[in-house]
Structures are given as structure tokens and as C-alpha cells.
N, C-alpha and C positions, 0 to 999 in steps of 0.2 A: 043231449048230444052237442048242441050248439054251445052250451056253457063250457063243456070240456075242451072244445076246439079253441074257444076264446082264451081259456086259461093257458093252453099250450102255446098259443101265439105270444101272449104276454111274457111267459117264462123264457121263450126263445129270445125275445127282444132284450130282456134284462141280461141274459147271458152274453149276448153280443156286446152290450154296453159295458159290462164288467170286464170282459176280455180286452176291450179297447183301452180302458183306463188303467189296467194293471201295468206296473213298471217293468220294462224290458231289461233282461240281464245284460250287464256290460260285457263287451268283448275283452278277452284277456290281452293285456298289453305286454309286449316283450321288454324285459329290462334293457336299458341302454348299456352298451358295451363300454367298460372302463378303459381309458387310455393308459397303456402300460407305461411305467416310468422308464427313464433312459436306461437304467441298469438292467431292465428286463425286456428290452425292445426286440430281442431276437438275435439270430446269428449274423445278421447283416449290418450290425451297428458300426457306423463310421464317424469318427470325430473329425471335424473340419475346423480350420483356423487360418487366419491371415498370418503371414510371416515376412521376415526380412533377412537378407543375407548380412551376416556379421563376421568379423574375424574370429578365429578360434581363440585368440588371446589378444587383449588390448589393455593398455594401462595409461592413466593420466598421472604423470610423474611429478613429484614436488620435492622440495627440500624440507628438512625438519628444523632448520635454524634460519635466522635472518642475517643476511650479509649482502654486500654488493656482488653482483655476478661478474666474475672475472673473465671467464672464457665460455664461449659457445662452440663446442668442438664438432657439431654436426649441423646439417641443414635439412630442410624439408625434402622428403623423397629419398633420402639416403638410407641404404640398408646397413644395419649394424648387427653385431654379434653380442651374445649374452656376456655381460661383464665389461663391455666396452664403456669407456668414459664418454659421457655426453655433454656435461657442463661442469664447471668448477667455480666455486665462490672465491672471492677475494677476502681471505680471512687469515692474515698473518699471525694473529694472536693464537690461533690453533696450532700453527707450526712452532711458535715460541713455547707453548705449553708442552708439546711433545719433546722439544729439545731439553727443557728443564726437567721433565720426568726422566729422560734418559740419563741426564747427569746425576740425578738422585739415585738411580739404580746403580750406576757405576760406583758412586761413593759408598752406598750400602754394601755392595759386593766386596769392595776393598776392606771395609771394616770387618766383615765376616771372615775374610781370609786372614786378616791380621790376628784376630782373636783365636782362630782355630790353628794357628801356626805355633808349634812348640818352640820355646826359647830356653836358653841356658840360664839357670837361676843361681845355684850355689854348687860349691865343690864339697861333696860329702865323702869322707874317707879317702878312697882311691879313685873316685870318678865324679864327673859332673852330673847333676840331676836336671833333666829337661822337663819343663812343665808348660801347660797351656793356661789361658785365662779361665777364671771360674765358669762353671757351667751356666750359671744364671746370666752372666754377661753375654756369653755366646748365644744363648737362646733369645735374649733381647735383640741382639744384632741380627739374628736370622729373621725375627719377626719384622724388624724395620725393613729388611730386604724384601720380604714378601709384600709388605704394604707398598713399597716403592714400585715393585713390579705391577701390582694391581693398578696403581695410579698411572703408570705408563700405558697399560692396556686401555684404560678409560680415556686418556688423552688421545691415543691413536684412534679410538672409536669415534671420538668427537671430531677429529680431523677428517675422518672418512665421511662424515656427514656433509662435508663441504664439496664432495664430488658425487655427481649423479651418474649412476651406472645403469646400463641396460639390463633389465631382469630376464630378458629372453631375446632370441633372434627375431628381428622384425624390421620394419620400415618406419622412419620418423615421419609421422603424418602431419604434425603441426608443432611449431615452436612459438611460445607465447612470451618469451623474455629475450632481452638483448643485453650485451655486455655493458657493464656500468650501471645497470638498473638494480635498485634495492629489491631483493627477493624476500617475500614474506613467507613464514612457515606454512606448509600445507596448501599453498596456492599453486595450482598446476602450472608448470612452465613448459611441458613437452608432452606430446601424445605419441605413444609407440604402439604399433599394431602388427600382428602377424598376417601379412597379406598373401602368404603362400597357402594357408589353410583356412578355409571358410566353413562356417556352419549356418544352419537355418534356425532362426529364433522366432517363435510365435509371439503375437502381440495382442490377441483377443480371446485366448482360451479361458473359458469360464470355470468356476469352481465345480460346477456340475459335470463338465466335460473332463476336467483334469483328473477326476477320481478314477477314470477308466484307463488312463495313460500310464504305461510302465516303461522303464528303461529296457532297451533291447527290442521293443516292438518295431516292426517294419512300417514304412509310410511311403506315400507317393507325393512328390513335390512337383507343382506346376508353376513355372516362371512365366511372367509376361514377356520376357525378353527372348524366350526360346519356344520352339514349336513342340518338341517332344517333352514327355514327362520323365522324371528321374526318381530312382529309388533311394530311400534314406532310412536311417536307423535312429531311434530315440536314444540320445546319450546323456541327457540330463533333464530333470524335472525340478523346478524351483520349489523349495520347501516352504516358502512364504509367498503369499499373494500380495498384489499391489492394488490399491483402490483407484479405479479410473472411472470418472463420471458416475459414481454411485455403484459400480460393479466391481467385484473382486476378480482380478485377472492374474493368471499364473503363466509364467514363461516356461516354455519347453524348448530344448535345443535338440536339433537333429543333425546328423552328419551324413553327407551324400556318399553313396557307394562309389559313384564315378562322376565327380564334378565336371561340368563343362569347362572348356579351356578359357572362356572369356567371362567368367563369373566375376562380378564386381560388388564391392561393399555397398549396401543400401538397396540392392535390387529387391523388388517385391515378389512375393510368391504366395501360393495357396497350398496348404498341407492337408492331406487326407490320411488319417491313421485308423485302419481297421482294428478295433479293439476287442473283437470277438469273432472267432472262426466259425 
């Protein structure tokens, strides 16, 4: 009897030891939630960007030819109309070329008229026969006239390059050249801008953000200079990005629905574009 009791005690001890040494089952770990990409972030996605007020139209104007600057017909701050002359070069050779081309056209025209005019040649039987110059000579004269007219158009186009015209209604923002100065081709001599119509242009919209922006989307614009926010509409998205500090930046333009009266070129703003309803 004592032997059976001793065996039971030893068996119990071994069972306790074995249960203590057995490996415990690991608790199930919940998988980490994946961060959704921007394009699937949900209905509240908003693209934000810094922006600046810019004219709806602006141009740095230059001449295509080199010559001394004869006249500066406008001054900074002056409002001009589309097609108005802003500057003229001193280029008398262009005027001489036009005068010579006009003379050539007049001479060629006279020759065509002379050859196309019938003249009396001989008396045959009971009447005079009137004839014109041979067809080949008349065709050659007509060809010379057409060539002279083309040369005149080219001379006039060259002379037109000596006058700088306003491409749109605007205000002269800056004048970089003075009368008597030798103007170089393609060097800006004047800046013209439309200061009656402004737009908002973003400056740090990334390639990941711009993929969600579309023309016609509504946006909210917050200026540092004004207390209230303003509504705007996306009117242009740059088709090509610019590399700035290692990042690719795309410019987006927005037009205000109701611009404030004292909006100025260069004012800073923040733009919020809800890209998904």
C-alpha cells in the first residue's frame, strides 16, 4: 500500500514538472493596418498648396533684330491698348528696302500692262490687225510682278520688326531700354501685364498631388492680406513639371469667383482643392 502511494506521489510531481516546462501557445497578433495611398484616402481628400497672385496675362517683350532704339513711346505705369506702338528702332535701311521694293512692284506692273495691251501691227486687206505680245513674254512679266510683290511683303514685315506693339491690353510694368541704346535680339526691353485680371498660381504642388487636380474643380483660397476666404476655380494645370530642390513641382492656376478690390500682384495665399466629394 505504501509503495502505491509513493508511486502516485512521484507521478504527480513529474506531471507538474512537465506541464511547467511545456511551451505556451503564442497569442494571435492582429496585422498592422496598411496606410492607404493618397488616391484612396477617402471622400475627404483635400489638396493644399502655397500660391501667389499673378496677372492673368504678362509678357516680357523684345525685338527680333538689332538696331539703335529710336523712340520709347510709353513709360512705366502707363495703360496701353492691344496693337499700340511701344518702342521703335532707328533703322532707316528698313525704310529704304521698302521704298525700293515698292518701286520694283510699280515697274513690274507697268511691264505687265504694256505687254498685255493690244497694239496695231499691220493692215491686212481692208482692216488693221491688233495683236499682243507673245504669251510666253506675258507670263514671264507676270511672274516678275508676283516676285516683286512677295519681296515687298518681306520688306514690310522686316520693317514691322522695328516697331514693338502691345500684344494685349495692359499696363507697362517695367522699361529696360532707353532711346539711343543698341538693342540686342531677344533681350527683354519692356514688361507688360494685365493688372485688371488676376489669377492664383500654386508654387509647391507635388506630382503626387497634381494627379488629382482637374480643370473646373472648385477651391478655397486664403490670403494673408484678407480675413475672409474666397472661392476659386481651377482654370489651368501645367502639362510639364519643374524640378525645384530635387522635387518635381507642377503649377496650377485658379481664377477667383469674386476677387477682392485691393488684390495685388505678388500677394501670398494658401489654396485648398477638394479633389473627391
